[in-house]
C-alpha positions in Angstrom: -113.8 -126.5 -38.2 -112.2 -123.9 -36.0 -115.0 -124.2 -33.5 -114.5 -128.0 -33.4 -110.8 -127.5 -32.9 -111.4 -125.1 -30.1 -113.8 -127.4 -28.3 -111.3 -130.3 -28.6 -108.5 -128.1 -27.2 -110.7 -127.0 -24.3 -111.6 -130.6 -23.5 -107.9 -131.6 -23.5 -107.1 -128.6 -21.3 -109.8 -129.5 -18.8 -108.6 -133.1 -18.7 -105.1 -132.0 -18.0 -106.2 -129.6 -15.3 -108.3 -132.4 -13.7 -105.4 -134.8 -13.9 -103.1 -132.2 -12.3 -105.4 -131.5 -9.4 -106.1 -135.2 -8.8 -102.4 -136.1 -8.8 -101.4 -133.4 -6.4 -104.2 -134.3 -4.0 -102.9 -137.9 -4.0 -99.5 -136.5 -3.3 -100.7 -134.6 -0.3 -102.3 -137.8 1.0 -99.0 -139.6 0.4 -97.1 -137.0 2.4 -99.6 -137.2 5.2 -99.1 -141.0 5.5 -95.3 -140.6 5.3 -95.3 -138.0 8.0 -97.6 -140.1 10.3 -95.4 -143.2 9.8 -92.0 -141.5 10.1 -92.1 -138.5 12.3 -91.8 -139.0 16.1 -94.5 -136.8 17.7 -96.4 -136.6 20.9 -99.8 -136.5 19.2 -100.2 -137.8 15.7 -103.4 -135.9 15.2 -101.4 -132.7 15.1 -100.0 -133.9 11.8 -103.5 -134.5 10.4 -104.8 -131.2 11.5 -101.8 -129.2 10.3 -102.0 -130.8 6.9 -105.7 -130.1 6.4 -105.4 -126.5 7.4 -102.2 -126.0 5.4 -103.8 -127.2 2.2 -106.6 -124.7 2.7 -104.3 -121.8 3.5 -102.0 -122.6 0.5 -104.9 -122.7 -1.9 -106.5 -119.5 -0.7 -103.1 -117.7 -0.5 -102.2 -118.5 -4.1 -105.7 -117.9 -5.4 -106.1 -114.5 -4.0 -102.5 -113.2 -4.1 -100.0 -115.5 -5.6 -101.6 -116.1 -9.1 -101.2 -112.5 -10.3 -97.6 -112.4 -9.0 -96.7 -115.5 -11.1 -98.9 -115.3 -14.2 -100.4 -111.8 -14.2 -101.2 -109.7 -17.3 -98.2 -107.5 -17.0 -94.6 -108.0 -15.8 -92.2 -105.7 -14.1 -88.9 -106.4 -16.0 -89.4 -110.1 -15.7 -89.1 -110.1 -11.9 -92.8 -110.1 -10.9 -96.1 -109.9 -12.7 -99.2 -108.0 -11.7 -102.8 -107.4 -12.8 -105.3 -109.9 -13.8 -105.7 -111.9 -10.6 -107.4 -115.2 -10.4 -110.8 -113.6 -9.4 -112.5 -111.9 -12.4 -110.4 -113.4 -15.3 -111.3 -116.1 -17.9 -107.7 -117.2 -18.6 -107.0 -119.8 -15.9 -104.8 -122.1 -18.0 -101.8 -121.8 -15.6 -103.7 -121.8 -12.4 -103.8 -125.6 -11.8 -100.0 -125.7 -12.2 -99.6 -122.9 -9.7 -101.9 -124.5 -7.2 -100.0 -127.8 -7.6 -96.6 -126.2 -7.1 -97.8 -124.5 -3.9 -99.3 -127.7 -2.4 -96.2 -129.7 -3.2 -93.8 -127.1 -1.8 -95.7 -126.7 1.4 -95.9 -130.5 1.8 -92.1 -130.8 1.5 -91.4 -128.0 4.0 -93.9 -129.3 6.5 -92.5 -132.8 6.4 -89.4 -131.6 8.1 -90.9 -129.2 10.6 -94.5 -130.2 11.3 -93.7 -131.9 14.6 -91.8 -128.9 15.9 -93.3 -125.7 14.6 -96.1 -123.8 16.2 -99.5 -123.9 14.4 -99.4 -120.1 13.9 -95.9 -120.3 12.3 -97.0 -123.1 10.1 -99.8 -121.0 8.7 -97.5 -118.0 8.3 -95.0 -120.1 6.4 -97.6 -121.6 4.1 -99.0 -118.2 3.4 -95.6 -116.7 2.7 -94.7 -119.6 0.4 -97.9 -119.7 -1.5 -98.8 -116.0 -1.7 -95.4 -114.4 -2.3 -92.2 -116.4 -2.5 -93.1 -119.3 -4.8 -95.2 -117.2 -7.2 -92.2 -114.9 -7.7 -90.1 -117.9 -8.5 -92.7 -119.2 -10.9 -92.6 -115.9 -12.8 -88.8 -116.0 -13.0 -88.6 -119.5 -14.3 -92.0 -120.8 -15.7 -93.4 -117.6 -17.3 -91.9 -116.9 -20.7 -91.5 -113.2 -19.7 -89.4 -114.1 -16.6 -85.9 -112.9 -16.4 -84.4 -116.4 -16.2 -86.0 -117.5 -19.4 -84.5 -115.1 -21.9 -80.9 -114.0 -21.3 -77.7 -113.6 -23.2 -74.6 -115.1 -21.6 -71.2 -115.4 -23.2 -72.6 -114.2 -26.5 -75.3 -116.9 -26.5 -79.0 -116.8 -25.8 -79.7 -119.0 -22.7 -82.9 -120.1 -21.0 -83.3 -122.0 -17.7 -84.5 -125.6 -17.9 -86.9 -126.5 -15.1 -89.9 -128.4 -16.5 -90.7 -130.4 -13.4 -90.0 -127.8 -10.7 -86.6 -128.4 -9.2 -85.8 -124.7 -9.0 -89.3 -123.6 -8.4 -90.5 -126.2 -5.9 -88.1 -128.9 -4.7 -84.9 -127.0 -3.9 -86.4 -123.8 -2.3 -88.9 -125.7 -0.2 -86.3 -128.1 1.1 -83.8 -125.2 1.7 -86.5 -123.4 3.7 -87.0 -126.5 5.8 -83.3 -126.8 6.4 -83.2 -123.2 7.6 -86.0 -123.9 10.0 -84.1 -127.0 11.3 -81.0 -124.8 12.0 -83.2 -122.3 13.9 -84.8 -125.1 15.9 -81.6 -126.6 17.2 -81.3 -129.8 19.2 -84.1 -131.6 21.1 -84.5 -134.6 23.2 -87.7 -136.7 23.0 -89.1 -138.8 25.8 -90.1 -142.2 24.4 -93.2 -142.7 26.5 -94.7 -139.4 25.3 -94.7 -140.4 21.6 -97.8 -141.4 19.7 -97.9 -145.1 18.6 -98.6 -144.1 15.0 -95.7 -141.7 14.9 -93.2 -144.5 15.4 -92.2 -146.0 12.0 -92.1 -149.6 13.2 -95.8 -149.3 14.2 -97.0 -147.7 10.9 -94.8 -149.3 8.2 -97.7 -149.8 5.8 -98.6 -146.2 6.0 -95.2 -145.0 5.1 -94.9 -147.4 2.2 -98.4 -146.5 0.9 -97.5 -142.8 1.2 -94.4 -143.1 -0.9 -96.2 -145.0 -3.5 -98.8 -142.2 -3.8 -96.0 -139.7 -4.1 -94.4 -141.7 -6.9 -97.7 -142.0 -8.7 -98.1 -138.2 -8.6 -94.6 -137.7 -10.1 -95.5 -139.9 -13.0 -99.0 -138.5 -13.6 -98.5 -134.8 -12.9 -96.3 -133.7 -15.8 -97.5 -136.3 -18.3 -98.6 -134.1 -21.2 -96.3 -136.0 -23.4 -95.5 -139.7 -23.6 -91.7 -139.1 -23.2 -92.3 -137.3 -19.9 -94.2 -140.2 -18.4 -91.7 -142.8 -19.7 -88.8 -140.8 -18.4 -90.4 -140.4 -14.9 -91.3 -144.1 -14.7 -87.7 -145.1 -15.7 -86.2 -142.7 -13.2 -88.3 -144.1 -10.3 -87.2 -147.7 -11.1 -83.6 -146.8 -11.5 -83.6 -144.7 -8.3 -85.1 -147.6 -6.3 -82.6 -150.2 -7.7 -79.6 -147.9 -7.3 -80.4 -147.1 -3.7 -80.9 -150.9 -3.0 -77.5 -151.6 -4.5 -75.9 -148.8 -2.5 -77.4 -150.2 0.7 -76.2 -153.7 -0.1 -72.6 -152.4 0.0 -73.1 -151.6 3.6 -75.5 -154.2 4.9 -76.9 -157.5 3.6 -80.1 -157.2 5.5 -82.6 -155.1 3.6 -85.7 -156.8 5.0 -86.3 -154.1 7.6 -88.4 -151.0 7.7 -85.8 -148.2 7.2 -83.8 -149.9 4.3 -87.1 -150.4 2.5 -88.1 -146.8 3.1 -84.7 -145.6 1.8 -85.3 -147.6 -1.4 -88.6 -145.8 -1.9 -87.0 -142.5 -1.0 -84.3 -143.3 -3.6 -87.1 -143.7 -6.2 -88.4 -140.2 -5.3 -84.9 -138.8 -5.5 -84.5 -140.4 -9.0 -87.6 -138.8 -10.4 -86.8 -135.5 -8.7 -83.4 -135.5 -10.3 -84.8 -135.9 -13.8 -87.7 -133.4 -13.3 -85.7 -130.3 -14.4 -85.1 -131.7 -17.9 -87.7 -134.5 -18.0 -89.1 -133.2 -21.3 -85.7 -133.1 -23.1 -84.0 -136.2 -21.8 -84.0 -139.5 -23.7 -85.0 -142.6 -21.6 -81.3 -143.6 -21.5 -80.2 -140.2 -20.2 -83.0 -140.2 -17.7 -81.8 -143.5 -16.3 -78.3 -142.1 -15.9 -79.6 -138.9 -14.3 -81.8 -140.9 -11.9 -78.8 -143.0 -10.8 -76.8 -139.8 -10.2 -79.8 -138.4 -8.2 -80.0 -141.6 -6.1 -76.3 -141.4 -5.4 -76.6 -137.8 -4.3 -79.5 -138.8 -2.0 -77.6 -141.8 -0.6 -74.5 -139.8 0.1 -76.3 -136.9 1.6 -78.5 -139.2 3.7 -75.5 -141.2 5.0 -72.9 -138.5 5.4 -73.9 -134.8 5.1 -77.3 -135.0 6.9 -76.6 -137.9 9.1 -76.7 -135.8 12.3 -79.7 -133.8 11.2 -83.2 -135.0 12.1 -84.7 -135.7 8.7 -87.2 -138.5 9.2 -88.9 -138.0 5.8 -85.7 -137.5 3.9 -86.6 -134.0 2.8 -83.0 -132.6 2.8 -81.4 -135.5 1.1 -84.1 -136.1 -1.5 -85.2 -132.6 -2.5 -82.2 -130.4 -1.5 -79.3 -132.7 -2.4 -81.0 -134.6 -5.2 -82.9 -131.6 -6.5 -79.9 -129.4 -6.6 -77.9 -132.1 -8.5 -80.8 -132.6 -10.9 -81.1 -128.8 -11.5 -77.6 -128.6 -12.8 -77.7 -131.7 -15.1 -79.8 -130.2 -18.0 -76.9 -127.8 -18.7 -74.2 -130.5 -18.6 -75.2 -131.9 -22.0 -75.6 -128.5 -23.5 -73.1 -125.7 -24.1 -70.9 -124.1 -21.5 -73.2 -121.0 -21.4 -76.2 -123.1 -20.7 -74.5 -125.0 -17.9 -73.2 -121.8 -16.4 -76.7 -120.3 -16.6 -78.3 -123.3 -14.8 -75.7 -122.9 -12.0 -76.4 -119.1 -11.7 -80.1 -119.7 -11.5 -79.7 -122.4 -8.9 -77.4 -120.2 -6.7 -79.8 -117.3 -7.1 -82.8 -119.4 -5.9 -80.8 -120.8 -3.0 -79.7 -117.3 -1.9 -83.2 -115.8 -2.2 -84.6 -118.7 -0.2 -82.1 -118.4 2.6 -82.5 -114.6 2.9 -86.4 -114.7 2.9 -86.8 -117.6 5.4 -84.0 -116.6 7.7 -85.7 -113.3 8.1 -89.1 -114.8 8.5 -88.1 -117.5 11.0 -86.0 -115.1 13.0 -89.0 -112.8 13.3 -91.2 -115.7 14.4 -88.7 -116.7 17.0 -88.5 -113.2 18.4 -92.3 -113.1 18.7 -92.2 -116.4 20.5 -94.5 -118.4 18.1 -91.9 -120.4 16.2 -91.7 -123.5 18.4 -94.7 -125.4 19.7 -95.0 -126.3 23.3 -93.7 -129.9 22.9 -90.6 -128.5 21.0 -90.0 -126.0 23.8 -89.9 -128.7 26.4 -87.8 -131.1 24.3 -85.3 -128.3 23.5 -85.0 -127.5 27.2 -84.1 -131.1 27.9 -81.4 -131.0 25.2 -80.0 -127.8 26.7 -79.9 -129.4 30.1 -77.9 -132.4 28.8 -75.7 -130.2 26.6 -74.7 -128.0 29.6 -73.9 -131.1 31.7 -71.7 -132.5 28.9 -68.8 -130.1 29.4 -65.2 -130.2 28.1 -65.6 -133.7 26.7 -66.6 -135.2 30.1 -69.7 -137.3 30.2 -72.1 -136.8 33.1 -72.4 -139.8 35.4 -76.0 -140.4 34.4 -75.3 -140.9 30.7 -73.6 -143.9 29.1 -71.3 -143.9 26.1 -74.2 -144.0 23.7 -75.6 -140.8 25.2 -78.5 -142.5 26.9 -79.5 -142.3 30.5 -77.7 -145.0 32.5 -79.8 -147.7 34.2 -78.3 -146.8 37.6 -79.4 -143.1 37.4 -82.6 -142.0 39.1 -84.7 -141.2 36.0 -87.3 -139.3 38.0 -84.9 -136.4 37.9 -85.3 -136.2 34.1 -88.8 -137.6 33.7 -88.4 -141.1 32.3 -86.7 -142.8 29.3 -85.5 -140.8 26.4 -85.0 -141.0 22.7 -82.0 -138.7 21.8 -82.5 -136.8 18.6 -79.3 -135.2 17.3 -79.9 -132.1 15.2 
């Protein structure tokens, strides 16, 4: 009887691992389609190449270094584990989840920087995330020996809630991308240099298909229990409908590319918001949390990050929506639990900022942070910024910041698409 039970457990575990790997690969395909359809870039095949190589680097980095830092045999006071790496061990139950987390996190970060970062820096960032930073966060939050899982605060035992990876995956990866965006600065793109597939109006079907694949992953990835799948599905629907209602308050015309994309992004924001407590919420609470996440996404997209180049909605979905969702599991609990969720969120954000500011600053000093297209586009932005002094507009720019028809465009090289960042 015991042998039969063991066999059944192994079969279920294998099915779960296969489902996890399948869902996360679908998600990476979805992110690839979204990037190709949303990000303006001179050569769209740069996106394809970087995604393929990044997936390989993330898997190798976590397999050979990250696994033992996240789920090793021994722990160093709950801060990092060691011993019992992926190679040479029979206990690989947590490995698929670790691989999935690294592939999702690197996809989120690259969606904001893939058109601007040098290939070498992309590989370094993926390696840093998968081999060191993300595994440490996994040990803090997902390992039962981690220091965030067992603490006493205000005389009460507290434990962080992060079933779906808001604190481990969504918030730190988006925060890292935001740090990179600040280091990049402003740029100006020349319209005639852009690839046709990189313009959203030319690849609307790809963007929509990509978001649908991402949404499928979020329903299938954590679905070891029926309530998790139900809560995720309800959150997606509520996020889409809430975002559509928010947009209707500003415009009646939703039959265009970007309003539709925003609705799909709102669905992702909804399921991201519930992911931290998706296993403890009821369907009703999940709907409320998803609506709050969609609102956080919409406000961040419309107000906070309006002047930041965020074609794939990384900052508004995963940083704003993810941060809001990370706090909500503690709201319905005691004051100590809510305070502990806040402390853990601030700790993760602080660690992310410190690690990636140092990493990106070093890459900038070496001269491998920006790719060649970004260097040219940044130079154009610097030229225009210097000309725009003391509130006086140069004679070759109109009120919208575009080159005036009367100006000799050969001095700047043709028509431009101004990207404010």
